Backbone as JSON, one array per atom type, in Angstrom:
{
  "sequence": "XXXXXXXXXXXXXXXXXXXXXXXXXXXXXXXXXXXXXXXXXXXXXXXXXXXXXXXXXXXXXXXXXXXXXXXXXXXXXXXXXXXXXXXXXXXXXXXXXXXXXXX",
  "N": [[0.84, -1.16, 0.0], [0.64, 2.11, -0.95], [1.21, 5.4, 0.07], [0.5, 8.8, -0.36], [2.63, 11.34, 0.39], [2.0, 14.39, 1.72], [3.35, 17.55, 1.52], [3.66, 20.35, 3.46], [3.66, 23.6, 2.36], [4.69, 26.55, 3.43], [5.25, 28.95, 2.17], [3.45, 30.03, 0.32], [1.37, 30.98, 1.92], [2.78, 32.78, 3.53], [3.64, 34.67, 1.62], [1.15, 35.58, 0.71], [0.09, 36.76, 3.08], [2.04, 38.73, 3.56], [1.74, 40.33, 1.26], [-0.9, 41.18, 1.67], [-0.61, 42.7, 4.05], [1.17, 44.7, 3.14], [-0.46, 45.88, 1.22], [-2.56, 46.93, 2.79], [-1.1, 48.77, 4.31], [-0.19, 50.51, 2.27], [-2.64, 51.49, 1.16], [-3.81, 52.69, 3.41], [-1.98, 54.73, 3.98], [-2.17, 56.2, 1.61], [-4.88, 56.97, 1.74], [-4.8, 58.59, 4.01], [-3.16, 60.68, 3.07], [-4.58, 61.63, 0.83], [-7.25, 62.03, 1.59], [-7.78, 62.36, 4.43], [-5.83, 64.24, 5.56], [-6.21, 66.57, 3.86], [-8.58, 67.58, 4.91], [-7.9, 69.22, 6.99], [-7.12, 71.52, 5.8], [-8.98, 73.54, 5.58], [-8.95, 75.11, 7.91], [-6.14, 75.32, 9.07], [-4.65, 76.54, 11.13], [-6.37, 76.56, 13.32], [-6.58, 73.82, 13.78], [-3.94, 73.3, 14.51], [-3.78, 74.86, 16.83], [-5.62, 73.52, 18.5], [-4.32, 71.06, 18.61], [-2.0, 71.76, 19.97], [-3.15, 72.44, 22.42], [-4.03, 69.9, 23.19], [-1.6, 68.64, 23.6], [-0.49, 70.08, 25.7], [-2.24, 70.54, 27.81], [-4.05, 69.05, 30.55], [-6.84, 68.54, 30.54], [-7.95, 69.42, 27.79], [-10.36, 70.11, 26.48], [-12.05, 70.82, 28.47], [-15.19, 71.7, 29.66], [-16.33, 71.89, 27.24], [-17.43, 70.79, 23.94], [-15.98, 67.8, 22.77], [-15.41, 66.99, 20.24], [-13.99, 68.66, 18.22], [-11.43, 68.49, 19.3], [-10.88, 65.8, 19.2], [-10.79, 65.41, 16.46], [-8.55, 66.99, 15.85], [-6.67, 65.55, 17.28], [-6.22, 63.38, 15.66], [-4.15, 64.12, 14.08], [-1.91, 63.52, 15.57], [-1.75, 60.81, 15.19], [-1.53, 60.62, 12.4], [0.72, 62.16, 11.82], [3.08, 61.41, 13.64], [4.59, 62.36, 16.76], [8.03, 62.71, 17.32], [10.36, 60.9, 19.39], [11.31, 62.6, 22.29], [10.98, 65.04, 21.0], [10.66, 68.47, 21.01], [7.65, 70.29, 21.79], [7.19, 72.67, 20.38], [8.83, 72.34, 18.1], [7.63, 70.09, 17.0], [5.04, 71.06, 16.41], [5.72, 73.0, 14.5], [6.73, 71.32, 12.5], [4.41, 69.88, 11.83], [2.86, 72.04, 10.93], [4.33, 72.83, 8.65], [4.05, 70.52, 7.13], [1.28, 70.49, 6.71], [1.05, 72.87, 5.27], [2.39, 72.18, 2.88], [0.7, 70.13, 2.07], [-1.7, 71.47, 1.65], [-1.37, 73.09, -0.51]],
  "CA": [[0.0, 0.0, 0.0], [1.44, 3.32, -1.04], [0.51, 6.6, 0.51], [1.11, 10.04, -0.83], [3.06, 12.26, 1.45], [1.76, 15.79, 1.36], [4.26, 18.44, 2.23], [3.07, 21.67, 3.68], [4.53, 24.66, 1.88], [4.21, 27.78, 4.06], [5.6, 30.15, 1.41], [2.26, 30.63, -0.3], [0.67, 31.7, 2.98], [3.64, 33.9, 3.93], [3.58, 35.66, 0.55], [-0.19, 36.16, 0.74], [-0.02, 37.63, 4.26], [2.92, 39.88, 3.34], [1.08, 41.2, 0.27], [-2.07, 41.78, 2.32], [-0.13, 43.74, 4.96], [1.69, 45.8, 2.33], [-1.61, 46.56, 0.6], [-3.23, 47.7, 3.83], [-0.24, 49.9, 4.62], [-0.2, 51.42, 1.12], [-3.93, 52.14, 1.03], [-4.06, 53.58, 4.56], [-1.14, 55.91, 3.78], [-2.76, 56.96, 0.51], [-6.11, 57.56, 2.25], [-4.42, 59.69, 4.9], [-2.64, 61.79, 2.28], [-5.54, 62.13, -0.15], [-8.58, 62.32, 2.14], [-7.8, 62.83, 5.81], [-5.07, 65.47, 5.77], [-6.82, 67.77, 3.24], [-9.67, 68.12, 5.75], [-7.33, 70.23, 7.87], [-6.76, 72.68, 5.0], [-9.96, 74.61, 5.77], [-8.5, 75.98, 8.99], [-5.0, 74.61, 9.66], [-4.2, 77.16, 12.39], [-7.27, 76.08, 14.37], [-6.17, 72.44, 14.07], [-2.67, 73.38, 15.25], [-4.09, 75.38, 18.17], [-6.22, 72.43, 19.27], [-3.28, 70.07, 18.82], [-1.15, 72.27, 21.06], [-3.93, 72.28, 23.66], [-4.02, 68.47, 23.54], [-0.26, 68.28, 24.06], [-0.03, 70.84, 26.86], [-3.21, 70.6, 28.91], [-4.58, 67.77, 31.01], [-8.21, 68.44, 30.02], [-8.0, 70.54, 26.85], [-11.72, 70.5, 26.1], [-12.8, 71.31, 29.63], [-16.6, 71.32, 29.59], [-16.77, 72.08, 25.86], [-17.54, 69.58, 23.14], [-14.66, 67.2, 22.53], [-15.27, 66.61, 18.84], [-12.86, 69.31, 17.53], [-10.16, 68.01, 19.85], [-10.68, 64.45, 18.68], [-10.37, 65.58, 15.07], [-7.17, 67.47, 15.88], [-5.82, 64.48, 17.81], [-5.86, 62.47, 14.57], [-2.85, 64.54, 13.57], [-0.89, 62.77, 16.31], [-1.65, 59.5, 14.56], [-1.09, 60.78, 11.01], [2.08, 62.71, 11.86], [3.47, 61.17, 15.04], [5.65, 63.16, 17.38], [9.24, 61.93, 17.52], [10.79, 60.78, 20.79], [12.01, 63.77, 22.82], [10.83, 66.21, 20.13], [9.95, 69.56, 21.71], [6.31, 70.57, 21.26], [7.27, 73.73, 19.37], [9.38, 71.74, 16.88], [6.6, 69.21, 16.44], [3.99, 71.89, 15.82], [6.27, 73.58, 13.27], [6.8, 70.25, 11.51], [3.03, 69.64, 11.39], [2.47, 73.22, 10.16], [4.98, 72.73, 7.34], [3.43, 69.41, 6.39], [-0.04, 70.94, 6.29], [1.21, 73.87, 4.22], [2.66, 71.43, 1.65], [-0.49, 69.36, 1.72], [-2.81, 72.35, 1.28], [-1.05, 73.92, -1.69]],
  "C": [[0.89, 1.24, 0.0], [0.6, 4.49, -0.58], [1.27, 7.82, 0.03], [1.44, 10.91, 0.37], [2.78, 13.68, 0.98], [2.69, 16.65, 2.2], [3.62, 19.82, 2.3], [4.09, 22.72, 3.25], [4.02, 26.0, 2.43], [4.46, 29.04, 3.22], [4.4, 30.82, 0.76], [1.49, 31.48, 0.72], [1.48, 32.94, 3.4], [3.58, 35.01, 2.89], [2.22, 36.35, 0.54], [-0.35, 37.15, 1.9], [0.84, 38.88, 4.08], [2.29, 40.85, 2.34], [-0.14, 41.89, 0.86], [-1.64, 42.92, 3.25], [0.42, 44.94, 4.21], [0.57, 46.58, 1.67], [-2.33, 47.44, 1.6], [-2.41, 48.94, 4.17], [-0.27, 50.94, 3.51], [-1.52, 52.19, 1.06], [-4.25, 53.06, 2.21], [-3.22, 54.85, 4.45], [-1.73, 56.8, 2.69], [-4.05, 57.66, 0.97], [-5.79, 58.75, 3.15], [-3.96, 60.9, 4.1], [-3.69, 62.42, 1.38], [-6.87, 62.59, 0.44], [-8.5, 62.97, 3.52], [-7.06, 64.15, 6.0], [-5.67, 66.69, 5.07], [-7.99, 68.35, 4.04], [-9.18, 69.23, 6.67], [-7.0, 71.52, 7.12], [-7.76, 73.83, 5.15], [-9.51, 75.61, 6.82], [-7.31, 75.31, 9.7], [-4.54, 75.22, 10.98], [-5.08, 76.74, 13.56], [-6.89, 74.65, 14.77], [-4.87, 72.44, 14.87], [-2.88, 73.9, 16.67], [-4.66, 74.27, 19.05], [-5.2, 71.33, 19.56], [-2.34, 70.5, 19.94], [-1.86, 72.14, 22.41], [-3.9, 70.83, 24.13], [-2.68, 68.09, 24.15], [0.13, 68.95, 25.37], [-0.98, 70.83, 28.05], [-3.72, 69.21, 29.27], [-5.99, 67.52, 30.48], [-8.42, 69.58, 29.03], [-9.41, 71.0, 26.5], [-12.48, 71.11, 27.26], [-14.22, 70.79, 29.58], [-17.16, 71.49, 28.18], [-16.95, 70.73, 25.17], [-16.14, 69.08, 22.79], [-14.39, 66.9, 21.07], [-14.12, 67.33, 18.13], [-11.5, 68.83, 18.02], [-9.85, 66.6, 19.36], [-10.2, 64.51, 17.24], [-8.91, 66.04, 15.01], [-6.21, 66.39, 16.37], [-5.45, 63.46, 16.74], [-4.52, 62.85, 13.96], [-1.71, 63.83, 14.29], [-0.69, 61.38, 15.73], [-1.07, 59.62, 13.15], [0.35, 61.28, 10.91], [2.6, 62.58, 13.28], [4.62, 62.07, 15.49], [6.84, 62.23, 17.63], [9.59, 61.89, 19.01], [11.61, 62.01, 21.17], [11.95, 64.99, 21.91], [10.08, 67.29, 20.91], [8.62, 69.87, 21.01], [6.38, 71.63, 20.17], [7.83, 73.21, 18.04], [8.35, 70.85, 16.2], [5.5, 70.02, 15.75], [4.46, 72.57, 14.53], [6.35, 72.54, 12.16], [5.41, 69.95, 10.95], [2.55, 70.81, 10.54], [3.07, 73.16, 8.74], [4.36, 71.63, 6.49], [2.05, 69.82, 5.87], [0.05, 71.99, 5.17], [1.52, 73.19, 2.87], [1.42, 70.72, 1.15], [-1.59, 70.26, 1.14], [-2.51, 73.23, 0.08], [-1.88, 73.55, -2.88]]
}
């Protein structure tokens, strides 16, 4: 009696997963650049002001609505602050990025 030995080849799965992760990364970066960041072009100084409040105050919204602060906080995700980067340098970097984006 002969039996066929099946060998498991993980490369197909590894390649599929790698391509899926690269695709997700590419499309999320593209979405951020093409859709999310241009939303800040209407009033970039207001977004920077709110971002500074988020970085410097414990309760930046106080008793106000938190929605504008949540929207501004997305900038921390889209343009992360570097380790030990002073707040003023970070805000200038975000300002420059928004100026390029909004041209």
